[in-house]
PDB file with one MODEL, atoms N, CA, C and O in Angstrom:
MODEL        1
ATOM      1  N   UNK A   1     -36.998  25.433-105.954  1.00  0.00           N
ATOM      2  CA  UNK A   1     -37.272  24.100-105.477  1.00  0.00           C
ATOM      3  C   UNK A   1     -36.313  23.141-106.148  1.00  0.00           C
ATOM      4  O   UNK A   1     -36.009  23.297-107.330  1.00  0.00           O
ATOM      5  N   UNK A   2     -35.835  22.158-105.420  1.00  0.00           N
ATOM      6  CA  UNK A   2     -34.914  21.169-105.953  1.00  0.00           C
ATOM      7  C   UNK A   2     -35.673  20.118-106.753  1.00  0.00           C
ATOM      8  O   UNK A   2     -36.777  19.727-106.375  1.00  0.00           O
ATOM      9  N   UNK A   3     -35.075  19.649-107.879  1.00  0.00           N
ATOM     10  CA  UNK A   3     -35.736  18.606-108.663  1.00  0.00           C
ATOM     11  C   UNK A   3     -35.977  17.361-107.809  1.00  0.00           C
ATOM     12  O   UNK A   3     -35.116  16.967-107.021  1.00  0.00           O
ATOM     13  N   UNK A   4     -37.128  16.755-107.965  1.00  0.00           N
ATOM     14  CA  UNK A   4     -37.439  15.532-107.246  1.00  0.00           C
ATOM     15  C   UNK A   4     -38.043  15.734-105.870  1.00  0.00           C
ATOM     16  O   UNK A   4     -38.522  14.774-105.268  1.00  0.00           O
ATOM     17  N   UNK A   5     -38.035  16.953-105.355  1.00  0.00           N
ATOM     18  CA  UNK A   5     -38.621  17.219-104.044  1.00  0.00           C
ATOM     19  C   UNK A   5     -40.024  17.784-104.227  1.00  0.00           C
ATOM     20  O   UNK A   5     -40.227  18.672-105.054  1.00  0.00           O
ATOM     21  N   UNK A   6     -40.984  17.288-103.475  1.00  0.00           N
ATOM     22  CA  UNK A   6     -42.354  17.801-103.624  1.00  0.00           C
ATOM     23  C   UNK A   6     -42.479  19.220-103.085  1.00  0.00           C
ATOM     24  O   UNK A   6     -41.824  19.581-102.107  1.00  0.00           O
ATOM     25  N   UNK A   7     -43.308  20.006-103.718  1.00  0.00           N
ATOM     26  CA  UNK A   7     -43.607  21.366-103.260  1.00  0.00           C
ATOM     27  C   UNK A   7     -44.590  21.263-102.108  1.00  0.00           C
ATOM     28  O   UNK A   7     -45.658  20.668-102.254  1.00  0.00           O
ATOM     29  N   UNK A   8     -44.236  21.845-100.949  1.00  0.00           N
ATOM     30  CA  UNK A   8     -45.091  21.747 -99.767  1.00  0.00           C
ATOM     31  C   UNK A   8     -45.870  23.024 -99.498  1.00  0.00           C
ATOM     32  O   UNK A   8     -46.702  23.046 -98.592  1.00  0.00           O
ATOM     33  N   UNK A   9     -45.634  24.061-100.235  1.00  0.00           N
ATOM     34  CA  UNK A   9     -46.306  25.328 -99.968  1.00  0.00           C
ATOM     35  C   UNK A   9     -47.742  25.290-100.482  1.00  0.00           C
ATOM     36  O   UNK A   9     -48.019  24.760-101.558  1.00  0.00           O
ATOM     37  N   UNK A  10     -48.643  25.860 -99.693  1.00  0.00           N
ATOM     38  CA  UNK A  10     -50.047  25.883-100.095  1.00  0.00           C
ATOM     39  C   UNK A  10     -50.416  27.191-100.786  1.00  0.00           C
ATOM     40  O   UNK A  10     -51.495  27.294-101.371  1.00  0.00           O
ATOM     41  N   UNK A  11     -49.546  28.185-100.728  1.00  0.00           N
ATOM     42  CA  UNK A  11     -49.813  29.501-101.309  1.00  0.00           C
ATOM     43  C   UNK A  11     -48.686  29.879-102.266  1.00  0.00           C
ATOM     44  O   UNK A  11     -47.549  29.436-102.101  1.00  0.00           O
ATOM     45  N   UNK A  12     -49.007  30.703-103.271  1.00  0.00           N
ATOM     46  CA  UNK A  12     -47.981  31.194-104.180  1.00  0.00           C
ATOM     47  C   UNK A  12     -46.994  32.066-103.406  1.00  0.00           C
ATOM     48  O   UNK A  12     -47.388  32.876-102.566  1.00  0.00           O
ATOM     49  N   UNK A  13     -45.711  31.888-103.702  1.00  0.00           N
ATOM     50  CA  UNK A  13     -44.659  32.622-103.001  1.00  0.00           C
ATOM     51  C   UNK A  13     -44.089  33.689-103.935  1.00  0.00           C
ATOM     52  O   UNK A  13     -43.922  33.453-105.132  1.00  0.00           O
ATOM     53  N   UNK A  14     -43.794  34.862-103.377  1.00  0.00           N
ATOM     54  CA  UNK A  14     -43.237  35.968-104.143  1.00  0.00           C
ATOM     55  C   UNK A  14     -41.866  36.327-103.596  1.00  0.00           C
ATOM     56  O   UNK A  14     -41.689  36.461-102.385  1.00  0.00           O
ATOM     57  N   UNK A  15     -40.890  36.483-104.495  1.00  0.00           N
ATOM     58  CA  UNK A  15     -39.555  36.916-104.073  1.00  0.00           C
ATOM     59  C   UNK A  15     -39.605  38.393-103.724  1.00  0.00           C
ATOM     60  O   UNK A  15     -40.200  39.193-104.446  1.00  0.00           O
ATOM     61  N   UNK A  16     -38.980  38.747-102.616  1.00  0.00           N
ATOM     62  CA  UNK A  16     -38.927  40.137-102.177  1.00  0.00           C
ATOM     63  C   UNK A  16     -37.538  40.423-101.638  1.00  0.00           C
ATOM     64  O   UNK A  16     -36.765  39.502-101.375  1.00  0.00           O
ATOM     65  N   UNK A  17     -37.230  41.664-101.479  1.00  0.00           N
ATOM     66  CA  UNK A  17     -36.039  42.094-100.745  1.00  0.00           C
ATOM     67  C   UNK A  17     -36.487  43.284 -99.901  1.00  0.00           C
ATOM     68  O   UNK A  17     -36.394  44.437-100.323  1.00  0.00           O
ATOM     69  N   UNK A  18     -36.972  42.980 -98.703  1.00  0.00           N
ATOM     70  CA  UNK A  18     -37.478  44.003 -97.795  1.00  0.00           C
ATOM     71  C   UNK A  18     -36.748  43.910 -96.461  1.00  0.00           C
ATOM     72  O   UNK A  18     -36.355  42.826 -96.030  1.00  0.00           O
ATOM     73  N   UNK A  19     -36.574  45.043 -95.823  1.00  0.00           N
ATOM     74  CA  UNK A  19     -36.013  45.046 -94.473  1.00  0.00           C
ATOM     75  C   UNK A  19     -37.116  44.714 -93.484  1.00  0.00           C
ATOM     76  O   UNK A  19     -38.266  45.123 -93.650  1.00  0.00           O
ATOM     77  N   UNK A  20     -36.748  43.966 -92.456  1.00  0.00           N
ATOM     78  CA  UNK A  20     -37.728  43.604 -91.448  1.00  0.00           C
ATOM     79  C   UNK A  20     -37.114  43.508 -90.069  1.00  0.00           C
ATOM     80  O   UNK A  20     -35.897  43.591 -89.897  1.00  0.00           O
ATOM     81  N   UNK A  21     -37.978  43.332 -89.097  1.00  0.00           N
ATOM     82  CA  UNK A  21     -37.574  43.170 -87.702  1.00  0.00           C
ATOM     83  C   UNK A  21     -38.338  42.005 -87.097  1.00  0.00           C
ATOM     84  O   UNK A  21     -39.552  41.891 -87.266  1.00  0.00           O
ATOM     85  N   UNK A  22     -37.625  41.150 -86.398  1.00  0.00           N
ATOM     86  CA  UNK A  22     -38.222  40.093 -85.596  1.00  0.00           C
ATOM     87  C   UNK A  22     -38.297  40.646 -84.180  1.00  0.00           C
ATOM     88  O   UNK A  22     -37.280  41.046 -83.613  1.00  0.00           O
ATOM     89  N   UNK A  23     -39.500  40.671 -83.608  1.00  0.00           N
ATOM     90  CA  UNK A  23     -39.653  41.208 -82.256  1.00  0.00           C
ATOM     91  C   UNK A  23     -40.239  40.133 -81.356  1.00  0.00           C
ATOM     92  O   UNK A  23     -41.322  39.607 -81.613  1.00  0.00           O
ATOM     93  N   UNK A  24     -39.505  39.817 -80.296  1.00  0.00           N
ATOM     94  CA  UNK A  24     -39.971  38.848 -79.305  1.00  0.00           C
ATOM     95  C   UNK A  24     -41.003  39.544 -78.429  1.00  0.00           C
ATOM     96  O   UNK A  24     -40.663  40.502 -77.735  1.00  0.00           O
ATOM     97  N   UNK A  25     -42.258  39.090 -78.440  1.00  0.00           N
ATOM     98  CA  UNK A  25     -43.292  39.774 -77.655  1.00  0.00           C
ATOM     99  C   UNK A  25     -43.091  39.653 -76.149  1.00  0.00           C
ATOM    100  O   UNK A  25     -43.664  40.432 -75.387  1.00  0.00           O
ATOM    101  N   UNK A  26     -42.287  38.686 -75.708  1.00  0.00           N
ATOM    102  CA  UNK A  26     -42.078  38.505 -74.269  1.00  0.00           C
ATOM    103  C   UNK A  26     -41.102  39.519 -73.695  1.00  0.00           C
ATOM    104  O   UNK A  26     -41.362  40.103 -72.643  1.00  0.00           O
ATOM    105  N   UNK A  27     -39.974  39.736 -74.380  1.00  0.00           N
ATOM    106  CA  UNK A  27     -38.967  40.638 -73.807  1.00  0.00           C
ATOM    107  C   UNK A  27     -38.661  41.843 -74.697  1.00  0.00           C
ATOM    108  O   UNK A  27     -37.766  42.630 -74.388  1.00  0.00           O
ATOM    109  N   UNK A  28     -39.392  41.989 -75.786  1.00  0.00           N
ATOM    110  CA  UNK A  28     -39.281  43.142 -76.695  1.00  0.00           C
ATOM    111  C   UNK A  28     -37.944  43.213 -77.433  1.00  0.00           C
ATOM    112  O   UNK A  28     -37.635  44.245 -78.031  1.00  0.00           O
ATOM    113  N   UNK A  29     -37.144  42.147 -77.408  1.00  0.00           N
ATOM    114  CA  UNK A  29     -35.901  42.105 -78.172  1.00  0.00           C
ATOM    115  C   UNK A  29     -36.220  42.202 -79.658  1.00  0.00           C
ATOM    116  O   UNK A  29     -37.194  41.613 -80.127  1.00  0.00           O
ATOM    117  N   UNK A  30     -35.391  42.951 -80.408  1.00  0.00           N
ATOM    118  CA  UNK A  30     -35.581  43.080 -81.852  1.00  0.00           C
ATOM    119  C   UNK A  30     -34.348  42.571 -82.575  1.00  0.00           C
ATOM    120  O   UNK A  30     -33.219  42.834 -82.161  1.00  0.00           O
ATOM    121  N   UNK A  31     -34.573  41.835 -83.665  1.00  0.00           N
ATOM    122  CA  UNK A  31     -33.504  41.295 -84.496  1.00  0.00           C
ATOM    123  C   UNK A  31     -33.757  41.766 -85.922  1.00  0.00           C
ATOM    124  O   UNK A  31     -34.839  41.552 -86.467  1.00  0.00           O
ATOM    125  N   UNK A  32     -32.759  42.407 -86.526  1.00  0.00           N
ATOM    126  CA  UNK A  32     -32.904  42.862 -87.906  1.00  0.00           C
ATOM    127  C   UNK A  32     -32.836  41.670 -88.853  1.00  0.00           C
ATOM    128  O   UNK A  32     -32.052  40.745 -88.639  1.00  0.00           O
ATOM    129  N   UNK A  33     -33.660  41.693 -89.903  1.00  0.00           N
ATOM    130  CA  UNK A  33     -33.673  40.600 -90.869  1.00  0.00           C
ATOM    131  C   UNK A  33     -34.012  41.139 -92.256  1.00  0.00           C
ATOM    132  O   UNK A  33     -34.418  42.291 -92.407  1.00  0.00           O
ATOM    133  N   UNK A  34     -33.840  40.291 -93.260  1.00  0.00           N
ATOM    134  CA  UNK A  34     -34.281  40.582 -94.623  1.00  0.00           C
ATOM    135  C   UNK A  34     -35.392  39.610 -94.974  1.00  0.00           C
ATOM    136  O   UNK A  34     -35.301  38.417 -94.683  1.00  0.00           O
ATOM    137  N   UNK A  35     -36.436  40.121 -95.598  1.00  0.00           N
ATOM    138  CA  UNK A  35     -37.561  39.300 -96.033  1.00  0.00           C
ATOM    139  C   UNK A  35     -37.318  38.952 -97.497  1.00  0.00           C
ATOM    140  O   UNK A  35     -37.376  39.828 -98.360  1.00  0.00           O
ATOM    141  N   UNK A  36     -37.046  37.676 -97.786  1.00  0.00           N
ATOM    142  CA  UNK A  36     -36.723  37.248 -99.151  1.00  0.00           C
ATOM    143  C   UNK A  36     -37.892  36.638 -99.887  1.00  0.00           C
ATOM    144  O   UNK A  36     -38.035  36.847-101.092  1.00  0.00           O
ATOM    145  N   UNK A  37     -38.714  35.906 -99.211  1.00  0.00           N
ATOM    146  CA  UNK A  37     -39.885  35.282 -99.838  1.00  0.00           C
ATOM    147  C   UNK A  37     -41.095  35.575 -98.972  1.00  0.00           C
ATOM    148  O   UNK A  37     -41.010  35.597 -97.745  1.00  0.00           O
ATOM    149  N   UNK A  38     -42.221  35.799 -99.631  1.00  0.00           N
ATOM    150  CA  UNK A  38     -43.429  36.171 -98.910  1.00  0.00           C
ATOM    151  C   UNK A  38     -44.633  35.537 -99.599  1.00  0.00           C
ATOM    152  O   UNK A  38     -44.736  35.552-100.826  1.00  0.00           O
ATOM    153  N   UNK A  39     -45.538  34.984 -98.805  1.00  0.00           N
ATOM    154  CA  UNK A  39     -46.795  34.449 -99.334  1.00  0.00           C
ATOM    155  C   UNK A  39     -47.910  34.820 -98.365  1.00  0.00           C
ATOM    156  O   UNK A  39     -47.661  35.450 -97.338  1.00  0.00           O
ATOM    157  N   UNK A  40     -49.133  34.431 -98.689  1.00  0.00           N
ATOM    158  CA  UNK A  40     -50.265  34.680 -97.795  1.00  0.00           C
ATOM    159  C   UNK A  40     -50.086  33.961 -96.468  1.00  0.00           C
ATOM    160  O   UNK A  40     -50.569  34.429 -95.437  1.00  0.00           O
ATOM    161  N   UNK A  41     -49.389  32.816 -96.486  1.00  0.00           N
ATOM    162  CA  UNK A  41     -49.319  31.987 -95.283  1.00  0.00           C
ATOM    163  C   UNK A  41     -47.982  32.018 -94.562  1.00  0.00           C
ATOM    164  O   UNK A  41     -47.891  31.555 -93.425  1.00  0.00           O
ATOM    165  N   UNK A  42     -46.931  32.558 -95.197  1.00  0.00           N
ATOM    166  CA  UNK A  42     -45.642  32.522 -94.519  1.00  0.00           C
ATOM    167  C   UNK A  42     -44.576  33.353 -95.192  1.00  0.00           C
ATOM    168  O   UNK A  42     -44.841  34.129 -96.110  1.00  0.00           O
ATOM    169  N   UNK A  43     -43.344  33.166 -94.699  1.00  0.00           N
ATOM    170  CA  UNK A  43     -42.248  34.035 -95.093  1.00  0.00           C
ATOM    171  C   UNK A  43     -40.919  33.304 -94.925  1.00  0.00           C
ATOM    172  O   UNK A  43     -40.785  32.420 -94.078  1.00  0.00           O
ATOM    173  N   UNK A  44     -39.933  33.688 -95.749  1.00  0.00           N
ATOM    174  CA  UNK A  44     -38.556  33.236 -95.531  1.00  0.00           C
ATOM    175  C   UNK A  44     -37.738  34.467 -95.193  1.00  0.00           C
ATOM    176  O   UNK A  44     -37.764  35.470 -95.905  1.00  0.00           O
ATOM    177  N   UNK A  45     -37.010  34.366 -94.087  1.00  0.00           N
ATOM    178  CA  UNK A  45     -36.206  35.474 -93.588  1.00  0.00           C
ATOM    179  C   UNK A  45     -34.733  35.107 -93.644  1.00  0.00           C
ATOM    180  O   UNK A  45     -34.368  33.936 -93.532  1.00  0.00           O
ATOM    181  N   UNK A  46     -33.896  36.112 -93.816  1.00  0.00           N
ATOM    182  CA  UNK A  46     -32.450  35.934 -93.778  1.00  0.00           C
ATOM    183  C   UNK A  46     -31.914  36.821 -92.664  1.00  0.00           C
ATOM    184  O   UNK A  46     -32.258  37.999 -92.569  1.00  0.00           O
ATOM    185  N   UNK A  47     -31.066  36.234 -91.821  1.00  0.00           N
ATOM    186  CA  UNK A  47     -30.374  36.979 -90.768  1.00  0.00           C
ATOM    187  C   UNK A  47     -28.892  36.743 -90.989  1.00  0.00           C
ATOM    188  O   UNK A  47     -28.453  35.596 -91.079  1.00  0.00           O
ATOM    189  N   UNK A  48     -28.110  37.824 -91.076  1.00  0.00           N
ATOM    190  CA  UNK A  48     -26.704  37.703 -91.466  1.00  0.00           C
ATOM    191  C   UNK A  48     -25.868  36.869 -90.506  1.00  0.00           C
ATOM    192  O   UNK A  48     -24.968  36.154 -90.946  1.00  0.00           O
ATOM    193  N   UNK A  49     -26.139  36.941 -89.224  1.00  0.00           N
ATOM    194  CA  UNK A  49     -25.406  36.149 -88.234  1.00  0.00           C
ATOM    195  C   UNK A  49     -26.377  35.223 -87.520  1.00  0.00           C
ATOM    196  O   UNK A  49     -27.476  35.645 -87.159  1.00  0.00           O
ATOM    197  N   UNK A  50     -25.991  33.959 -87.308  1.00  0.00           N
ATOM    198  CA  UNK A  50     -26.890  33.049 -86.584  1.00  0.00           C
ATOM    199  C   UNK A  50     -27.238  33.593 -85.198  1.00  0.00           C
ATOM    200  O   UNK A  50     -26.359  34.003 -84.440  1.00  0.00           O
ATOM    201  N   UNK A  51     -28.516  33.588 -84.887  1.00  0.00           N
ATOM    202  CA  UNK A  51     -29.008  34.046 -83.583  1.00  0.00           C
ATOM    203  C   UNK A  51     -30.134  33.115 -83.137  1.00  0.00           C
ATOM    204  O   UNK A  51     -30.677  32.351 -83.935  1.00  0.00           O
ATOM    205  N   UNK A  52     -30.470  33.192 -81.868  1.00  0.00           N
ATOM    206  CA  UNK A  52     -31.618  32.449 -81.355  1.00  0.00           C
ATOM    207  C   UNK A  52     -32.881  33.247 -81.657  1.00  0.00           C
ATOM    208  O   UNK A  52     -33.092  34.329 -81.108  1.00  0.00           O
ATOM    209  N   UNK A  53     -33.700  32.711 -82.519  1.00  0.00           N
ATOM    210  CA  UNK A  53     -34.967  33.345 -82.877  1.00  0.00           C
ATOM    211  C   UNK A  53     -36.062  32.674 -82.055  1.00  0.00           C
ATOM    212  O   UNK A  53     -36.115  31.446 -81.995  1.00  0.00           O
ATOM    213  N   UNK A  54     -36.935  33.450 -81.423  1.00  0.00           N
ATOM    214  CA  UNK A  54     -38.004  32.836 -80.628  1.00  0.00           C
ATOM    215  C   UNK A  54     -38.943  32.008 -81.501  1.00  0.00           C
ATOM    216  O   UNK A  54     -39.094  32.277 -82.693  1.00  0.00           O
ATOM    217  N   UNK A  55     -39.564  31.011 -80.906  1.00  0.00           N
ATOM    218  CA  UNK A  55     -40.495  30.153 -81.632  1.00  0.00           C
ATOM    219  C   UNK A  55     -41.677  30.958 -82.172  1.00  0.00           C
ATOM    220  O   UNK A  55     -42.130  30.718 -83.291  1.00  0.00           O
ATOM    221  N   UNK A  56     -42.173  31.903 -81.387  1.00  0.00           N
ATOM    222  CA  UNK A  56     -43.243  32.790 -81.824  1.00  0.00           C
ATOM    223  C   UNK A  56     -42.759  34.223 -81.710  1.00  0.00           C
ATOM    224  O   UNK A  56     -42.166  34.607 -80.702  1.00  0.00           O
ATOM    225  N   UNK A  57     -43.013  35.020 -82.752  1.00  0.00           N
ATOM    226  CA  UNK A  57     -42.534  36.401 -82.759  1.00  0.00           C
ATOM    227  C   UNK A  57     -43.413  37.252 -83.658  1.00  0.00           C
ATOM    228  O   UNK A  57     -44.174  36.747 -84.483  1.00  0.00           O
ATOM    229  N   UNK A  58     -43.283  38.567 -83.472  1.00  0.00           N
ATOM    230  CA  UNK A  58     -43.954  39.502 -84.367  1.00  0.00           C
ATOM    231  C   UNK A  58     -42.960  39.899 -85.445  1.00  0.00           C
ATOM    232  O   UNK A  58     -41.841  40.313 -85.138  1.00  0.00           O
ATOM    233  N   UNK A  59     -43.357  39.776 -86.697  1.00  0.00           N
ATOM    234  CA  UNK A  59     -42.537  40.222 -87.816  1.00  0.00           C
ATOM    235  C   UNK A  59     -43.031  41.594 -88.238  1.00  0.00           C
ATOM    236  O   UNK A  59     -44.203  41.766 -88.574  1.00  0.00           O
ATOM    237  N   UNK A  60     -42.132  42.567 -88.220  1.00  0.00           N
ATOM    238  CA  UNK A  60     -42.462  43.920 -88.663  1.00  0.00           C
ATOM    239  C   UNK A  60     -41.755  44.168 -89.986  1.00  0.00           C
ATOM    240  O   UNK A  60     -40.559  43.909 -90.112  1.00  0.00           O
ATOM    241  N   UNK A  61     -42.494  44.673 -90.978  1.00  0.00           N
ATOM    242  CA  UNK A  61     -41.923  45.047 -92.273  1.00  0.00           C
ATOM    243  C   UNK A  61     -42.266  46.515 -92.490  1.00  0.00           C
ATOM    244  O   UNK A  61     -43.290  46.826 -93.098  1.00  0.00           O
ATOM    245  N   UNK A  62     -41.417  47.425 -91.997  1.00  0.00           N
ATOM    246  CA  UNK A  62     -41.734  48.857 -92.026  1.00  0.00           C
ATOM    247  C   UNK A  62     -42.014  49.411 -93.424  1.00  0.00           C
ATOM    248  O   UNK A  62     -42.938  50.209 -93.587  1.00  0.00           O
ATOM    249  N   UNK A  63     -41.233  49.004 -94.444  1.00  0.00           N
ATOM    250  CA  UNK A  63     -41.434  49.545 -95.790  1.00  0.00           C
ATOM    251  C   UNK A  63     -42.792  49.174 -96.373  1.00  0.00           C
ATOM    252  O   UNK A  63     -43.308  49.878 -97.241  1.00  0.00           O
ATOM    253  N   UNK A  64     -43.369  48.077 -95.903  1.00  0.00           N
ATOM    254  CA  UNK A  64     -44.689  47.650 -96.374  1.00  0.00           C
ATOM    255  C   UNK A  64     -45.792  48.083 -95.414  1.00  0.00           C
ATOM    256  O   UNK A  64     -46.973  47.875 -95.691  1.00  0.00           O
ATOM    257  N   UNK A  65     -45.414  48.682 -94.286  1.00  0.00           N
ATOM    258  CA  UNK A  65     -46.401  49.075 -93.287  1.00  0.00           C
ATOM    259  C   UNK A  65     -47.145  47.878 -92.725  1.00  0.00           C
ATOM    260  O   UNK A  65     -48.344  47.949 -92.454  1.00  0.00           O
ATOM    261  N   UNK A  66     -46.417  46.764 -92.550  1.00  0.00           N
ATOM    262  CA  UNK A  66     -47.071  45.524 -92.132  1.00  0.00           C
ATOM    263  C   UNK A  66     -46.422  44.938 -90.889  1.00  0.00           C
ATOM    264  O   UNK A  66     -45.233  45.131 -90.635  1.00  0.00           O
ATOM    265  N   UNK A  67     -47.226  44.224 -90.126  1.00  0.00           N
ATOM    266  CA  UNK A  67     -46.748  43.475 -88.964  1.00  0.00           C
ATOM    267  C   UNK A  67     -47.685  42.294 -88.770  1.00  0.00           C
ATOM    268  O   UNK A  67     -48.895  42.408 -88.968  1.00  0.00           O
ATOM    269  N   UNK A  68     -47.110  41.151 -88.378  1.00  0.00           N
ATOM    270  CA  UNK A  68     -47.932  39.959 -88.158  1.00  0.00           C
ATOM    271  C   UNK A  68     -47.244  39.040 -87.170  1.00  0.00           C
ATOM    272  O   UNK A  68     -46.016  38.976 -87.112  1.00  0.00           O
ATOM    273  N   UNK A  69     -48.042  38.335 -86.400  1.00  0.00           N
ATOM    274  CA  UNK A  69     -47.502  37.302 -85.522  1.00  0.00           C
ATOM    275  C   UNK A  69     -47.150  36.093 -86.382  1.00  0.00           C
ATOM    276  O   UNK A  69     -47.886  35.731 -87.300  1.00  0.00           O
ATOM    277  N   UNK A  70     -46.017  35.478 -86.070  1.00  0.00           N
ATOM    278  CA  UNK A  70     -45.529  34.346 -86.848  1.00  0.00           C
ATOM    279  C   UNK A  70     -45.005  33.261 -85.923  1.00  0.00           C
ATOM    280  O   UNK A  70     -44.744  33.491 -84.742  1.00  0.00           O
ATOM    281  N   UNK A  71     -44.859  32.066 -86.498  1.00  0.00           N
ATOM    282  CA  UNK A  71     -44.310  30.923 -85.768  1.00  0.00           C
ATOM    283  C   UNK A  71     -43.193  30.323 -86.609  1.00  0.00           C
ATOM    284  O   UNK A  71     -43.387  30.024 -87.787  1.00  0.00           O
ATOM    285  N   UNK A  72     -42.027  30.148 -86.003  1.00  0.00           N
ATOM    286  CA  UNK A  72     -40.869  29.573 -86.677  1.00  0.00           C
ATOM    287  C   UNK A  72     -41.159  28.126 -87.053  1.00  0.00           C
ATOM    288  O   UNK A  72     -41.647  27.352 -86.229  1.00  0.00           O
ATOM    289  N   UNK A  73     -40.858  27.759 -88.302  1.00  0.00           N
ATOM    290  CA  UNK A  73     -41.093  26.404 -88.791  1.00  0.00           C
ATOM    291  C   UNK A  73     -39.777  25.668 -89.013  1.00  0.00           C
ATOM    292  O   UNK A  73     -39.665  24.488 -88.680  1.00  0.00           O
ATOM    293  N   UNK A  74     -38.771  26.356 -89.577  1.00  0.00           N
ATOM    294  CA  UNK A  74     -37.484  25.725 -89.843  1.00  0.00           C
ATOM    295  C   UNK A  74     -36.385  26.784 -89.883  1.00  0.00           C
ATOM    296  O   UNK A  74     -36.659  27.976 -90.019  1.00  0.00           O
ATOM    297  N   UNK A  75     -35.134  26.328 -89.760  1.00  0.00           N
ATOM    298  CA  UNK A  75     -33.970  27.196 -89.924  1.00  0.00           C
ATOM    299  C   UNK A  75     -32.764  26.357 -90.305  1.00  0.00           C
ATOM    300  O   UNK A  75     -32.677  25.177 -89.967  1.00  0.00           O
ATOM    301  N   UNK A  76     -31.836  26.985 -91.014  1.00  0.00           N
ATOM    302  CA  UNK A  76     -30.545  26.350 -91.282  1.00  0.00           C
ATOM    303  C   UNK A  76     -29.411  27.164 -90.662  1.00  0.00           C
ATOM    304  O   UNK A  76     -28.239  26.922 -90.951  1.00  0.00           O
ATOM    305  N   UNK A  77     -29.758  28.117 -89.820  1.00  0.00           N
ATOM    306  CA  UNK A  77     -28.762  28.939 -89.141  1.00  0.00           C
ATOM    307  C   UNK A  77     -28.737  30.383 -89.602  1.00  0.00           C
ATOM    308  O   UNK A  77     -28.457  31.275 -88.801  1.00  0.00           O
ATOM    309  N   UNK A  78     -29.023  30.639 -90.877  1.00  0.00           N
ATOM    310  CA  UNK A  78     -29.118  32.017 -91.369  1.00  0.00           C
ATOM    311  C   UNK A  78     -30.429  32.258 -92.120  1.00  0.00           C
ATOM    312  O   UNK A  78     -30.883  33.399 -92.209  1.00  0.00           O
ATOM    313  N   UNK A  79     -31.040  31.210 -92.658  1.00  0.00           N
ATOM    314  CA  UNK A  79     -32.346  31.302 -93.313  1.00  0.00           C
ATOM    315  C   UNK A  79     -33.379  30.745 -92.342  1.00  0.00           C
ATOM    316  O   UNK A  79     -33.145  29.738 -91.674  1.00  0.00           O
ATOM    317  N   UNK A  80     -34.529  31.419 -92.276  1.00  0.00           N
ATOM    318  CA  UNK A  80     -35.581  31.033 -91.335  1.00  0.00           C
ATOM    319  C   UNK A  80     -36.911  31.015 -92.070  1.00  0.00           C
ATOM    320  O   UNK A  80     -37.249  31.973 -92.765  1.00  0.00           O
ATOM    321  N   UNK A  81     -37.660  29.942 -91.923  1.00  0.00           N
ATOM    322  CA  UNK A  81     -38.997  29.859 -92.493  1.00  0.00           C
ATOM    323  C   UNK A  81     -40.018  29.969 -91.377  1.00  0.00           C
ATOM    324  O   UNK A  81     -39.869  29.348 -90.325  1.00  0.00           O
ATOM    325  N   UNK A  82     -41.052  30.755 -91.607  1.00  0.00           N
ATOM    326  CA  UNK A  82     -42.075  30.950 -90.577  1.00  0.00           C
ATOM    327  C   UNK A  82     -43.442  31.043 -91.242  1.00  0.00           C
ATOM    328  O   UNK A  82     -43.562  31.441 -92.401  1.00  0.00           O
ATOM    329  N   UNK A  83     -44.468  30.667 -90.486  1.00  0.00           N
ATOM    330  CA  UNK A  83     -45.837  30.806 -90.987  1.00  0.00           C
ATOM    331  C   UNK A  83     -46.555  31.865 -90.161  1.00  0.00           C
ATOM    332  O   UNK A  83     -46.289  32.041 -88.972  1.00  0.00           O
ATOM    333  N   UNK A  84     -47.460  32.558 -90.817  1.00  0.00           N
ATOM    334  CA  UNK A  84     -48.231  33.585 -90.134  1.00  0.00           C
ATOM    335  C   UNK A  84     -49.302  32.938 -89.268  1.00  0.00           C
ATOM    336  O   UNK A  84     -49.965  31.988 -89.684  1.00  0.00           O
ATOM    337  N   UNK A  85     -49.460  33.464 -88.063  1.00  0.00           N
ATOM    338  CA  UNK A  85     -50.494  32.962 -87.157  1.00  0.00           C
ATOM    339  C   UNK A  85     -51.591  33.992 -86.930  1.00  0.00           C
ATOM    340  O   UNK A  85     -52.611  33.682 -86.315  1.00  0.00           O
ATOM    341  N   UNK A  86     -51.396  35.208 -87.416  1.00  0.00           N
ATOM    342  CA  UNK A  86     -52.442  36.240 -87.299  1.00  0.00           C
ATOM    343  C   UNK A  86     -52.497  37.075 -88.554  1.00  0.00           C
ATOM    344  O   UNK A  86     -53.311  37.994 -88.649  1.00  0.00           O
TER     345      UNK A  86
ENDMDL
END
């Protein structure tokens, strides 16, 4: 967090380095990503090349045996923040 900026997260965040997949439930497109931060309520993802990420998608984390529906909250082109909706 940058000095002087308020913390907006409601849950403790954990740094991770996990492989993941963004899956568009409408057309089944999959985008490979890295899961860098994870909390009970959301996640920060890294995608090496800027791509169009759907507003709502299923995040799959195979190494953790986890999948959840998520909603995109912000992006800077390679980093993506999303909150869990299920």
